[in-house]
DONU-503159 format. One line per field, with one value per residue (C-alpha): x, y, z; residue number from 1. Coordinates in Angstrom, 3 decimals, m for minus. Example, Ala and Ser with C-alpha at 12.3 -4.5 7.8 and 13.67 -1.06 7.14 Angstrom:
BEGIN
xx = [12.300_13.670]
yy = [m4.500_m1.060]
zz = [7.800_7.140]
i = [1_2]
//
This chain:
BEGIN
xx = [111.816_109.926_107.704_104.249_103.287_106.541_106.215_102.640_103.701_106.523_104.153_101.591_104.265_105.501_101.943_101.342_104.505_103.690_100.134_101.404_103.889_101.228_98.940_101.423_104.069_104.650_107.015_106.309_104.705_103.036_100.450_99.836_103.350_102.298_98.729_95.812_93.467_92.883_95.264_94.116_94.373_93.565_96.137_98.831_98.521_101.372_103.756_103.198_106.295_108.277_107.197_108.255_111.651_112.261_110.997_113.161_116.206_115.661_115.503_118.512_120.554_119.715_120.576_123.939_124.846_123.806_125.765_128.898_128.512_128.920_125.393_124.358_122.399_119.054_119.405_120.523_117.518_115.145_116.409_115.831_112.308_111.430_112.551_110.527_107.454_108.011_108.421_104.976_103.342_102.603_99.988_100.028_100.566_97.396_95.505_96.903_95.874_92.356_91.900_93.100_90.675_87.753_88.207_89.182_86.622_83.610_80.546_79.010_80.100_78.715_80.201_83.595_83.500_82.431_85.356_87.763_86.599_87.352_90.664_91.421_93.629_92.389_94.049_94.083_95.474_98.185_99.231_99.273_101.642_103.959_104.018_104.573_107.505_108.985_108.813_110.349_113.174_113.774_113.876_116.232_118.402_119.431_120.821_124.138_124.196_124.080_121.207_119.403_119.599_118.375_115.537_114.318_114.053_112.600_109.978_108.968_108.409_106.586_104.340_103.072_102.548_100.295_98.127_97.386_96.635_94.337_92.465_92.276_90.826_88.659_85.408_85.132_83.541_82.502_81.714_82.355_86.020_89.084_90.353_87.105_87.382_90.605_88.668_89.839_93.359_93.657_95.524_98.287_98.819_99.057_101.412_103.677_103.864_104.637_107.333_109.033_109.041_110.082_113.044_114.409_113.908_115.601_118.558_119.114_117.923_118.222_115.413_115.099_114.850_112.485_110.160_110.359_109.598_106.780_105.090_105.418_103.926_101.037_100.200_100.240_98.115_95.737_95.248_94.482_92.079_90.175_89.989_88.795_86.144_84.785_84.899_83.570_82.988_85.991_88.608_88.831_91.845_92.651_92.576_94.981_97.305_97.130_97.896_101.038_102.150_101.451_103.117_106.160_106.550_106.076_108.721_111.214_110.664_111.097_114.340_115.584_114.823_116.573_119.683_120.116_120.107_122.993]
yy = [60.539_63.726_65.490_66.003_68.616_70.506_70.346_71.614_74.547_75.536_75.309_77.554_80.097_80.169_80.605_83.467_85.280_84.764_86.060_89.161_89.917_89.371_91.915_94.579_94.518_94.129_91.212_88.416_85.818_82.831_81.704_78.363_77.350_77.639_76.349_75.329_77.182_80.933_82.803_83.295_87.080_87.042_84.401_86.224_89.468_88.520_88.639_92.333_93.422_90.803_92.585_95.844_94.346_93.319_96.619_98.463_96.374_97.190_100.899_100.673_98.913_101.589_104.306_102.706_102.180_105.716_107.152_105.183_106.263_109.846_111.107_114.083_113.069_114.307_112.367_109.204_109.377_110.235_107.204_104.933_106.197_105.978_102.353_101.472_103.075_101.137_97.895_98.356_99.770_102.952_100.841_102.817_106.187_105.576_105.041_108.243_110.241_108.775_109.494_113.076_113.624_111.951_113.485_116.871_117.250_115.168_116.353_113.475_109.875_108.455_111.243_110.769_107.033_107.726_110.090_107.571_104.929_107.285_106.337_109.953_112.031_115.484_118.526_117.218_113.870_115.466_117.713_114.749_112.840_115.830_116.369_112.653_112.483_115.724_114.748_111.328_112.647_115.574_113.368_110.786_113.401_114.801_111.462_109.682_106.611_104.208_106.029_106.393_102.669_101.829_104.355_103.151_99.535_100.225_102.654_100.263_97.465_99.290_101.206_97.902_96.625_99.660_98.438_95.299_97.300_99.550_96.479_95.240_98.369_99.821_98.538_98.377_101.437_99.268_95.569_94.977_96.024_93.784_95.072_94.124_90.679_90.093_90.359_91.316_90.059_87.208_87.967_85.501_87.170_90.571_89.156_87.515_90.697_92.765_90.310_90.279_94.069_94.500_92.123_93.888_97.336_96.467_94.846_97.810_100.805_99.694_99.634_103.423_104.299_101.394_102.818_106.287_104.903_102.700_105.553_107.785_105.155_104.340_108.028_108.626_105.544_106.550_110.014_108.504_106.023_108.815_110.867_107.878_107.012_110.550_110.908_107.564_105.369_103.048_101.723_100.986_99.752_103.382_104.283_101.450_102.711_106.194_104.778_103.152_106.392_108.652_106.356_105.851_109.607_110.200_107.605_108.996_112.518_111.377_109.562_112.523_114.935_112.705_111.814_115.277_116.719_114.539]
zz = [115.896_115.150_117.629_116.024_118.606_118.083_114.296_114.541_116.727_114.383_111.424_113.132_114.040_110.444_109.208_111.635_110.579_106.894_107.394_109.200_106.421_103.754_105.392_106.488_103.745_100.033_100.561_98.032_100.298_98.621_101.142_99.415_100.472_104.112_104.284_102.042_104.403_104.654_106.993_110.577_110.938_114.639_115.514_113.534_115.504_117.850_114.865_114.098_116.073_114.116_110.941_112.567_113.388_109.774_108.344_110.857_109.938_106.262_107.058_109.366_106.675_104.111_106.636_107.424_103.758_102.806_105.718_104.836_101.211_102.378_101.817_103.957_107.047_105.760_102.489_104.282_106.602_103.752_101.832_104.835_105.497_101.800_101.541_104.653_103.082_99.862_101.824_103.373_100.258_102.251_104.052_107.291_105.590_103.584_106.833_108.308_105.248_105.224_108.934_108.500_105.620_107.382_110.813_109.411_106.649_107.624_109.521_111.421_111.883_108.634_106.523_108.158_107.425_103.846_103.306_104.841_102.340_99.436_97.799_96.897_99.195_100.175_101.678_105.237_104.121_102.022_104.888_107.284_104.996_104.624_108.385_109.031_106.646_107.938_111.599_110.995_108.850_111.197_114.278_112.784_111.101_114.472_115.691_115.311_113.081_116.034_117.695_114.369_113.647_117.146_116.932_113.533_114.625_118.059_116.750_113.969_116.478_119.252_116.848_115.463_118.988_119.482_116.592_118.601_121.741_119.710_118.507_122.097_123.703_120.920_119.430_115.626_114.050_111.096_111.246_107.530_107.479_107.176_110.524_112.254_110.690_112.606_115.854_119.317_120.074_122.532_125.736_124.881_121.481_123.131_125.751_123.168_121.089_124.184_125.282_121.871_121.720_125.336_125.108_122.036_123.545_126.840_125.068_122.738_124.760_128.366_130.900_131.578_127.871_127.275_129.914_128.315_124.868_126.173_128.033_124.963_122.669_125.007_125.454_121.698_121.070_123.871_122.406_119.007_120.618_122.370_119.169_117.121_119.703_119.717_115.939_114.671_117.727_117.436_115.054_111.362_109.432_108.659_112.345_113.121_110.392_111.865_115.322_113.909_112.283_115.246_117.768_115.546_115.155_118.882_119.767_117.251_118.563_122.176_121.369_119.344_122.178_124.719_122.729_121.222_124.722_125.909]
i = [1_2_3_4_5_6_7_8_9_10_11_12_13_14_15_16_17_18_19_20_21_22_23_24_25_26_27_28_29_30_31_32_33_34_35_36_37_38_39_40_41_42_43_44_45_46_47_48_49_50_51_52_53_54_55_56_57_58_59_60_61_62_63_64_65_66_67_68_69_70_71_72_73_74_75_76_77_78_79_80_81_82_83_84_85_86_87_88_89_90_91_92_93_94_95_96_97_98_99_100_101_102_103_104_105_106_107_108_109_110_111_112_113_114_115_116_117_118_119_120_121_122_123_124_125_126_127_128_129_130_131_132_133_134_135_136_137_138_139_140_141_142_143_144_145_146_147_148_149_150_151_152_153_154_155_156_157_158_159_160_161_162_163_164_165_166_167_168_169_170_171_172_173_174_175_176_177_178_179_180_181_182_183_184_185_186_187_188_189_190_191_192_193_194_195_196_197_198_199_200_201_202_203_204_205_206_207_208_209_210_211_212_213_214_215_216_217_218_219_220_221_222_223_224_225_226_227_228_229_230_231_232_233_234_235_236_237_238_239_240_241_242_243_244_245_246_247_248_249_250_251_252_253_254_255_256_257_258_259_260_261_262]
//
């Protein structure tokens, strides 16, 4: 006999994971195969670290293959980061660039939001992307293959957890955005995402390093949250993308500093 309640739970979990991948990646997900109804963006928030895990695994695989093929470290790392960007359609990088342009070039809240809605990338946005790429490649390039693989996956997961925390603690700066439509995460979604990320981090990094990475990520996210609140009064989708980028970079730099000093 089948368990209707169990089948329903599995179906909802599959729908949540599919919805998260549809939003955060370029993976070919056909939503009609999962549900005739529109995806529940709020319910799917818990699955963001799962997306990070898969994106991180893709990057780690490319890094390992490139390293075994004999590519220099910087080219192997650049290949891995590039493939991860392609897998997400530069979704978070676009947010970082828009935030840099808006916060750097706009005078007043409304002007900043207007600039952030502009699809063109300005000087501040271009510089932010160059710096983001450089810091990620530089941090990973200083690590051994094992540490690099671990860092890529861990940073990809916890940085997407920080998106959920950003949604939880910040008010929306605009009520008509897709991010605002997702709504504030439920406590159980935040708890599930934290548990998934925490278990992976402890198993791969150990408890002391997990604490270091967690503190680093929370500090980076907190700084971005304060800046966003002062600049535009809360979050937009671009701000959440910037939070992912900044926390990922901060975690990679922290791991690089720790492991390079051993």
